[in-house]
C-alpha positions as CSV (number, residue, x, y, z in Angstrom):
1,M,185.3,121.1,52.9
2,T,182.6,119.7,50.3
3,N,181.0,121.7,48.0
4,H,177.5,121.0,46.5
5,F,175.8,122.7,43.5
6,G,172.2,122.9,42.7
7,S,169.7,124.6,40.7
8,C,165.9,125.0,39.8
9,L,164.0,123.3,37.5
10,C,163.9,126.1,34.7
11,G,167.6,126.7,35.4
12,T,167.3,130.5,36.5
13,V,168.8,129.9,39.8
14,N,171.9,128.4,40.6
15,F,173.8,128.1,43.8
16,E,176.6,126.5,46.0
17,V,176.8,125.2,49.3
18,K,180.2,124.9,51.2
19,G,180.4,122.7,53.7
20,E,179.0,119.6,55.4
21,F,175.5,118.6,56.3
22,D,174.9,117.6,59.7
23,S,171.4,115.8,59.0
24,F,169.1,114.3,56.4
25,Y,165.3,114.1,57.4
26,L,162.6,112.5,55.5
27,C,159.9,114.7,57.5
28,H,156.3,113.3,57.3
29,C,154.4,116.5,58.9
30,R,151.4,118.0,57.5
31,H,153.1,121.2,56.7
32,C,156.0,119.3,54.7
33,Q,153.2,117.3,53.0
34,K,150.9,120.4,51.7
35,D,154.4,122.3,50.6
36,T,155.9,119.8,48.5
37,G,152.4,118.0,47.4
38,S,154.1,114.7,48.2
39,A,154.2,112.1,51.0
40,H,157.2,114.0,52.6
41,A,160.0,116.3,52.3
42,A,163.5,115.4,51.8
43,N,165.6,117.9,53.3
44,L,169.6,118.5,54.7
45,F,170.4,120.5,57.4
46,S,173.4,122.3,58.5
47,H,174.4,124.7,61.3
48,S,177.9,125.5,59.6
49,A,177.7,125.4,55.8
50,K,177.4,128.4,53.7
51,L,174.8,129.2,51.0
52,L,176.1,131.0,47.8
53,W,173.9,132.3,45.2
54,Q,175.6,131.6,42.0
55,S,172.9,133.1,39.7
56,G,169.1,134.4,39.9
57,A,169.1,135.0,43.7
58,D,166.3,138.0,42.7
59,A,164.1,134.9,41.3
60,V,164.3,133.2,44.8
61,T,161.2,134.1,47.3
62,S,160.2,132.5,50.5
63,F,157.0,132.1,52.4
64,T,157.1,131.2,56.2
65,L,153.9,129.8,57.8
66,P,152.5,132.2,60.1
67,G,152.7,131.2,63.7
68,T,155.4,128.5,63.0
69,Q,159.3,128.1,62.0
70,H,158.2,126.1,58.9
71,N,159.4,128.0,55.9
72,K,159.9,127.6,52.0
73,S,162.1,129.0,49.7
74,F,161.4,128.7,45.9
75,C,161.9,129.9,42.2
76,K,159.1,132.6,41.7
77,L,159.4,131.4,37.8
78,C,159.0,127.4,38.1
79,G,158.2,127.0,41.7
80,S,161.0,124.6,42.3
81,A,161.9,124.1,46.2
82,L,165.5,125.8,46.9
83,P,167.4,126.2,49.9
84,S,166.3,128.2,53.0
85,D,168.5,130.3,55.7
86,Q,165.6,131.9,57.0
87,I,166.0,130.1,60.6
88,A,168.7,131.9,62.3
89,G,171.7,129.6,62.5
90,L,170.4,126.6,60.2
91,L,170.7,126.2,56.3
92,V,168.0,123.9,54.9
93,V,168.6,122.3,51.6
94,P,165.8,120.4,50.0
95,A,167.8,117.4,48.6
96,G,166.1,117.2,45.3
97,C,167.4,120.3,44.2
98,L,171.0,119.7,44.6
99,D,172.7,118.5,41.0
100,T,175.6,117.1,42.7
101,E,175.5,113.2,44.3
102,I,174.1,113.2,47.8
103,T,176.3,110.2,49.2
104,R,174.9,110.8,52.7
105,L,172.0,108.5,53.8
106,P,168.9,109.9,55.4
107,T,169.4,110.1,59.3
108,A,165.9,109.6,60.2
109,Q,162.2,109.8,59.0
110,I,160.3,112.5,61.5
111,F,156.9,113.2,62.1
112,L,155.4,109.7,61.2
113,S,152.5,110.3,63.1
114,S,151.4,112.3,60.5
115,K,152.7,110.1,57.6
116,A,149.8,110.3,54.8
117,A,147.7,106.8,54.7
118,W,148.5,106.2,51.2
119,D,152.0,106.3,51.6
120,R,152.0,103.7,54.8
121,Q,152.5,100.6,52.0
122,S,154.4,102.1,49.3
123,E,157.5,99.5,49.5
124,T,155.0,96.7,48.5
125,L,153.9,98.5,45.2
126,P,155.2,97.5,41.7
127,K,158.3,99.2,40.6
128,F,159.3,100.7,37.2
129,D,162.6,102.5,36.2
130,G,160.3,104.9,34.1
131,L,156.9,105.6,33.3
132,P,155.0,102.2,33.2
133,D,153.3,101.5,29.4
């Protein structure tokens, strides 16, 4: 069994995920664009892994978009995306909140029909290891 550890940006919330991930999707749907403020969400999914809050569980809140299953859990203090088990039988973990290395590559990109127009040519843009001068 693999254990993964993660936290929020301010360090108030720390958690452990015990178990394996079934899939890793880069989701380009409009809901994910809105709640990440980016081109896509990067989420790991598991039907069997268990989520354990190590600290800061009282700082975790969640929002479910009415009429959908789209859910986002986050830290009330810093706004960082955090794992959610709001959909029965499914754990969703934002890849960026993990502190341990993710060795699994994304399974697929999904909802490409909603991909942001400004992200369509991102592979051809100049690349920098840090903030450019």
